[in-house]
C-alpha positions as CSV (number, residue, x, y, z in Angstrom):
1,X,-16.6,-65.5,7.9
2,X,-15.2,-63.5,10.8
3,X,-13.0,-61.7,8.2
4,X,-15.9,-60.7,6.2
5,X,-17.4,-59.6,9.5
6,X,-14.8,-57.5,10.6
7,X,-14.0,-55.8,7.3
8,X,-18.1,-54.7,7.4
9,X,-17.9,-53.0,11.1
10,X,-14.5,-51.4,10.0
11,X,-16.2,-49.9,6.7
12,X,-19.0,-48.5,8.9
13,X,-16.9,-46.8,11.6
14,X,-14.8,-45.0,8.5
15,X,-17.0,-41.6,8.1
16,X,-15.0,-40.9,5.1
17,X,-15.0,-37.0,3.6
18,X,-18.8,-36.6,4.1
19,X,-18.7,-33.0,5.1
20,X,-16.2,-32.2,2.3
21,X,-17.7,-29.5,-0.3
22,X,-16.4,-28.4,-3.9
23,X,-14.7,-25.5,-4.5
24,X,-17.3,-24.2,-6.8
25,X,-20.2,-24.7,-4.2
26,X,-18.6,-21.8,-1.8
27,X,-18.3,-18.3,-2.3
28,X,-14.4,-17.7,-2.0
29,X,-14.0,-14.0,-1.0
30,X,-10.7,-12.6,-1.8
31,X,-11.1,-9.0,-1.3
32,X,-13.4,-7.2,1.4
33,X,-14.2,-3.4,0.8
34,X,-16.0,-1.2,3.7
35,X,-17.6,1.8,3.0
36,X,-19.1,4.5,5.5
37,X,-22.5,6.4,4.3
38,X,-24.3,8.7,6.8
39,X,-24.9,6.3,9.5
40,X,-24.3,2.7,8.2
41,X,-21.6,0.5,7.0
42,X,-21.8,-0.6,3.4
43,X,-19.8,-4.1,2.6
44,X,-18.6,-5.2,-0.9
45,X,-17.5,-8.4,-1.1
46,X,-15.1,-9.7,-4.4
47,X,-15.5,-13.4,-5.4
48,X,-13.2,-15.4,-7.4
49,X,-13.7,-18.7,-9.1
50,X,-11.1,-21.0,-7.9
51,X,-12.1,-23.3,-10.6
52,X,-11.4,-20.9,-13.0
53,X,-8.2,-20.1,-12.0
54,X,-7.3,-24.0,-11.8
55,X,-8.4,-24.2,-15.6
56,X,-5.9,-21.0,-16.3
57,X,-3.3,-22.6,-14.6
58,X,-3.5,-25.7,-16.1
59,X,-3.8,-24.9,-19.9
60,X,-3.1,-21.8,-20.2
61,X,-6.7,-20.2,-21.2
62,X,-7.3,-16.9,-21.6
63,X,-10.8,-16.8,-21.4
64,X,-12.0,-14.1,-19.1
65,X,-12.9,-15.0,-15.7
66,X,-16.0,-13.6,-14.3
67,X,-16.1,-11.5,-11.6
68,X,-18.9,-11.3,-9.1
69,X,-19.5,-8.6,-6.4
70,X,-21.5,-8.7,-3.1
71,X,-22.8,-5.8,-1.4
72,X,-24.2,-5.6,2.4
73,X,-25.3,-3.2,4.4
74,X,-26.2,-2.5,8.0
75,X,-25.3,-0.4,11.1
76,X,-22.1,-2.3,12.1
77,X,-20.0,-4.3,9.8
78,X,-20.4,-7.4,11.1
79,X,-24.5,-6.7,10.2
80,X,-23.5,-5.8,7.0
81,X,-22.2,-8.7,6.5
82,X,-24.8,-10.9,7.6
83,X,-27.2,-8.8,5.1
84,X,-25.0,-10.2,2.4
85,X,-25.5,-13.5,3.8
86,X,-29.1,-13.4,3.1
87,X,-28.4,-13.8,-1.0
88,X,-24.8,-15.6,-0.8
89,X,-26.8,-19.0,-2.3
90,X,-23.6,-20.9,-0.7
91,X,-21.4,-20.9,2.2
92,X,-19.0,-17.6,2.1
93,X,-15.9,-18.4,3.5
94,X,-13.3,-15.9,4.1
95,X,-9.9,-17.3,4.9
96,X,-8.5,-16.0,1.7
97,X,-9.1,-12.4,2.2
98,X,-6.0,-10.8,0.2
99,X,-7.1,-7.6,0.3
100,X,-8.7,-5.0,2.4
101,X,-10.3,-1.2,0.4
102,X,-11.5,1.2,3.0
103,X,-13.1,4.0,1.4
104,X,-12.1,7.7,2.4
105,X,-15.1,7.6,5.1
106,X,-14.6,4.5,6.2
107,X,-10.7,5.0,7.1
108,X,-12.1,7.5,9.5
109,X,-14.0,4.4,11.5
110,X,-10.9,2.6,11.6
111,X,-10.8,1.6,15.6
112,X,-14.8,0.5,15.2
113,X,-14.1,-1.4,11.7
114,X,-11.2,-3.6,13.2
115,X,-13.0,-4.2,16.6
116,X,-15.6,-6.1,14.7
117,X,-13.7,-7.6,11.8
118,X,-10.8,-9.2,14.2
119,X,-13.3,-11.0,16.3
120,X,-13.6,-13.2,13.4
121,X,-11.2,-16.4,13.4
122,X,-10.9,-16.6,9.6
123,X,-9.4,-13.1,8.6
124,X,-6.2,-13.1,8.5
125,X,-3.8,-10.4,9.8
126,X,-1.7,-10.7,6.4
127,X,-4.1,-9.1,4.1
128,X,-2.9,-6.2,2.3
129,X,-4.9,-2.8,3.0
130,X,-5.7,-0.2,0.8
131,X,-7.4,3.0,0.9
132,X,-9.2,4.7,-2.0
133,X,-11.4,7.4,-3.2
134,X,-12.9,5.5,-6.2
135,X,-16.5,3.3,-5.7
136,X,-15.1,-0.2,-4.2
137,X,-17.6,-1.6,-7.5
138,X,-14.8,-0.1,-9.5
139,X,-11.9,-1.3,-8.1
140,X,-13.2,-5.2,-8.2
141,X,-14.5,-4.8,-11.7
142,X,-10.6,-4.1,-12.8
143,X,-9.2,-5.9,-15.8
144,X,-5.7,-7.8,-15.7
145,X,-3.5,-7.9,-18.6
146,X,-3.7,-10.8,-20.8
147,X,-6.8,-12.1,-18.9
148,X,-4.6,-13.9,-15.9
149,X,-5.8,-15.2,-13.1
150,X,-8.3,-12.7,-11.5
151,X,-5.9,-13.3,-8.5
152,X,-3.0,-11.6,-10.5
153,X,-4.1,-8.6,-9.8
154,X,-1.5,-5.7,-7.8
155,X,-3.6,-5.4,-5.2
156,X,-2.9,-9.0,-4.3
157,X,0.3,-9.0,-5.2
158,X,2.0,-5.4,-4.2
159,X,5.5,-6.6,-3.4
160,X,6.4,-7.3,-7.1
161,X,5.3,-4.4,-8.9
162,X,7.1,-2.2,-5.6
163,X,10.1,-4.6,-6.4
164,X,10.4,-2.5,-10.1
165,X,8.9,0.6,-9.4
166,X,9.2,1.8,-5.3
167,X,6.7,4.3,-5.5
168,X,4.3,3.7,-2.6
169,X,5.3,0.7,0.0
170,X,2.3,-1.8,0.6
171,X,0.9,-1.9,4.5
172,X,-0.6,-5.0,5.7
173,X,-3.5,-5.3,8.3
174,X,-0.9,-6.4,11.3
175,X,1.3,-3.3,10.7
176,X,-2.0,-0.7,10.1
177,X,-3.6,-2.4,13.2
178,X,-0.6,-1.9,15.6
179,X,-0.4,1.5,14.9
180,X,-4.1,2.7,15.1
181,X,-3.9,2.8,18.9
182,X,-0.2,3.7,19.2
183,X,-0.3,7.5,21.2
184,X,2.0,9.3,18.1
185,X,2.4,6.8,15.1
186,X,1.5,7.7,11.8
187,X,1.2,4.2,8.8
188,X,1.1,5.6,4.9
189,X,-1.6,3.7,3.9
190,X,-1.7,3.1,0.3
191,X,-4.3,4.8,-2.0
192,X,-6.0,2.7,-4.6
193,X,-7.7,3.6,-8.0
194,X,-7.9,2.5,-11.1
195,X,-7.6,3.8,-14.7
196,X,-8.9,3.1,-18.6
197,X,-5.9,5.6,-19.7
198,X,-2.6,3.6,-19.8
199,X,-3.4,0.2,-21.6
200,X,-5.2,-0.5,-24.8
201,X,-6.5,-3.9,-25.9
202,X,-7.7,-5.9,-29.0
203,X,-11.3,-5.7,-27.6
204,X,-13.2,-3.0,-29.6
205,X,-15.8,-2.9,-26.7
206,X,-14.3,-2.3,-23.5
207,X,-11.3,-0.3,-22.3
208,X,-9.4,-2.4,-20.1
209,X,-9.8,-0.5,-16.4
210,X,-6.3,-1.1,-14.6
211,X,-5.4,-0.5,-10.6
212,X,-3.2,2.1,-9.8
213,X,-2.0,3.0,-6.9
214,X,-1.9,7.4,-6.6
215,X,-0.8,8.4,-3.3
216,X,-1.2,7.8,0.5
217,X,-3.6,8.4,3.3
218,X,-1.4,9.4,6.6
219,X,-3.1,7.6,9.5
220,X,-2.3,9.1,12.8
221,X,-3.6,7.8,16.1
222,X,-6.5,6.3,14.1
223,X,-7.3,9.3,12.3
224,X,-6.9,10.3,8.6
225,X,-5.1,13.7,8.2
226,X,-5.5,13.8,4.8
227,X,-4.4,12.4,1.2
228,X,-0.6,13.1,-0.2
229,X,-0.4,12.6,-3.8
230,X,2.9,9.6,-4.9
231,X,4.3,13.0,-6.4
232,X,4.6,15.1,-3.8
233,X,6.4,12.5,-1.1
234,X,9.7,11.9,-3.0
235,X,11.8,12.9,0.3
236,X,8.8,11.2,2.4
237,X,9.5,8.1,0.7
238,X,13.2,8.2,1.4
239,X,13.5,8.6,5.0
240,X,10.1,6.4,6.0
241,X,10.3,3.7,3.8
242,X,12.6,0.9,5.5
243,X,13.0,-0.8,2.4
244,X,13.3,0.3,-1.4
245,X,14.5,-1.4,-4.5
246,X,14.4,1.4,-6.9
247,X,12.4,4.5,-7.9
248,X,13.5,7.2,-11.0
249,X,14.7,10.5,-10.3
250,X,14.6,12.7,-13.2
251,X,17.2,15.3,-13.6
252,X,17.2,18.3,-15.9
253,X,20.5,19.6,-17.4
254,X,20.2,23.5,-18.3
255,X,21.7,22.9,-21.6
256,X,18.0,20.4,-21.9
257,X,17.4,16.9,-22.0
258,X,17.3,14.7,-18.8
259,X,19.0,12.1,-16.5
260,X,18.1,9.6,-14.9
261,X,19.1,7.7,-11.6
262,X,17.4,5.3,-9.9
263,X,17.5,5.5,-6.1
264,X,17.5,2.8,-3.8
265,X,18.5,1.7,-0.4
266,X,18.3,5.0,1.4
267,X,19.1,5.6,4.8
268,X,18.6,8.5,7.7
269,X,19.8,9.5,10.7
270,X,17.8,12.1,12.8
271,X,19.4,14.3,15.5
272,X,17.4,16.7,17.8
273,X,19.1,20.2,17.4
274,X,19.0,21.3,21.4
275,X,18.1,25.3,22.1
276,X,16.4,27.3,24.3
277,X,13.2,28.0,21.8
278,X,9.8,26.8,22.0
279,X,10.2,24.5,18.8
280,X,11.7,21.7,18.4
281,X,14.6,21.6,15.5
282,X,15.3,18.8,13.9
283,X,18.7,17.8,11.3
284,X,18.2,14.8,8.7
285,X,21.1,13.5,7.0
286,X,20.4,11.0,4.2
287,X,22.4,9.1,2.6
288,X,21.0,7.3,-0.4
289,X,22.7,5.5,-3.2
290,X,22.1,5.3,-7.0
291,X,22.5,4.0,-10.5
292,X,22.3,6.3,-13.8
293,X,19.2,4.7,-15.7
294,X,20.0,7.1,-18.1
295,X,22.4,9.7,-19.3
296,X,22.5,12.4,-22.2
297,X,25.2,12.4,-24.6
298,X,26.0,14.7,-27.2
299,X,27.7,18.0,-28.0
300,X,27.0,20.4,-25.1
301,X,25.9,17.5,-22.7
302,X,27.2,14.6,-21.2
303,X,27.1,15.6,-17.4
304,X,29.6,13.8,-15.2
305,X,28.6,11.1,-12.3
306,X,29.6,13.8,-9.6
307,X,27.8,16.7,-11.0
308,X,24.8,14.3,-11.3
309,X,25.0,13.6,-7.7
310,X,25.7,17.1,-6.4
311,X,22.4,18.2,-8.7
312,X,20.2,14.9,-7.2
313,X,21.8,16.1,-3.9
314,X,20.1,19.9,-4.2
315,X,17.2,18.4,-5.7
316,X,16.1,15.7,-2.8
317,X,17.1,18.4,-0.2
318,X,14.5,20.9,-1.9
319,X,11.8,17.8,-1.8
320,X,12.2,17.2,1.7
321,X,12.1,21.2,2.9
322,X,8.6,21.8,0.6
323,X,7.0,18.7,1.3
324,X,7.5,19.2,5.4
325,X,6.5,22.5,5.5
326,X,3.2,21.8,2.6
327,X,2.3,19.0,4.9
328,X,3.0,20.5,8.5
329,X,0.4,23.1,6.8
330,X,-2.2,21.1,6.4
331,X,-1.4,19.7,10.0
332,X,-0.1,16.0,8.6
333,X,2.5,14.2,9.8
334,X,4.1,13.0,6.9
335,X,7.2,12.3,7.8
336,X,6.3,10.3,11.3
337,X,8.5,13.4,13.0
338,X,6.5,13.1,16.1
339,X,6.8,9.2,16.2
340,X,10.9,9.9,16.3
341,X,10.1,12.2,18.9
342,X,8.4,9.7,20.8
343,X,10.8,6.9,20.6
344,X,13.8,8.9,21.5
345,X,13.0,11.8,23.3
346,X,10.0,10.9,25.4
347,X,10.2,13.3,28.1
348,X,10.7,16.2,25.7
349,X,7.4,14.8,23.5
350,X,5.3,14.1,26.7
351,X,6.0,17.9,27.3
352,X,5.0,19.1,24.2
353,X,2.1,17.3,24.0
354,X,1.1,19.2,27.0
355,X,1.1,22.4,25.2
356,X,-1.1,21.7,22.2
357,X,-0.1,19.6,19.0
358,X,3.8,18.2,18.4
359,X,3.8,18.4,14.8
360,X,3.2,22.5,14.7
361,X,6.2,22.8,17.3
362,X,8.6,20.6,15.1
363,X,10.6,22.2,12.3
364,X,13.6,20.9,10.4
365,X,16.3,22.9,10.5
366,X,19.0,21.7,8.6
367,X,19.0,18.6,5.6
368,X,22.2,16.9,4.2
369,X,22.0,14.6,1.4
370,X,24.6,12.5,0.1
371,X,23.7,10.5,-3.2
372,X,26.5,8.0,-4.1
373,X,26.6,6.6,-7.6
374,X,27.6,2.9,-7.4
375,X,27.8,2.4,-11.3
376,X,26.4,3.8,-14.4
377,X,24.7,0.3,-16.0
378,X,26.9,0.8,-19.5
379,X,29.9,-0.8,-20.6
380,X,32.8,0.6,-21.3
381,X,35.6,0.2,-23.9
382,X,39.0,0.9,-22.7
């Protein structure tokens, strides 16, 4: 009898998972979008059906998952989010936010936005951050290939595509936040877009809308200096990106045809060319490894590896000088030279800053590029 009483008492003391909520009973936000219109913020949230994700991964079912985008407005970011709660129907969970997308107008409000968002303990600093010039709803309703999991989008897994084609390096929230209040740091914020021109599906009623990275916003001291397209940052990519697995370089031959090199693991050394002038003259020494991706053969063709190295060096040197001068004319610190000066020659940076914008005083005096072809990616018979 005593044993029965003990069991009953213990069962009353065990609360169990009384507050457990099923996945389908919550709004799980995986992407957050922020726009600034006139004098108020518009917040967009992308909801992911995790029960559908589990079904796809478990059974291989290819039925498209439904996409829901919530929209809230308010004078501040948090009040816009609270406006969203009015029609949310369920509890909204923020701990799974993997991407944050900011419109061009919102990028100009970075300090204000981060001051609001990062007071929440639910939002993680590991989210990927993007800018965009497209409507955020078009970004959040983009498709995946073969109706894959809604989490298999480029904005959620950018490192996978970057390993295969290192066009634009993704950036996480922690890095962007740490640079906003720095006095001389510029950051290349990837710009996300959508296109319907690259893929075709056998669904006649719809053309797939796919994500793509088209360029960068150059963020300096928390302000957006401007947009630079991917095709205009070959030199900047080699100098700025600390990790670049592979990026193709096309080399056109005089006799016609093209050779293609795969550029990887660049290493840059910058030095100051001291003189008595008011300008700051920099010397750039770039070394980059390469492999042969394509090589034109036949009569009149067949450039040697050495010839391709020489041609690539000439192309890259020209790209660096042109991109720097074009960006400088638009007051864009694309190469981050002001931060280099701040880190390595602080007194000179401070002295120059007292006379006005530092970038206007910086010139590239000399560029040396060394391209080293490591192997040809082919089998030869001896």
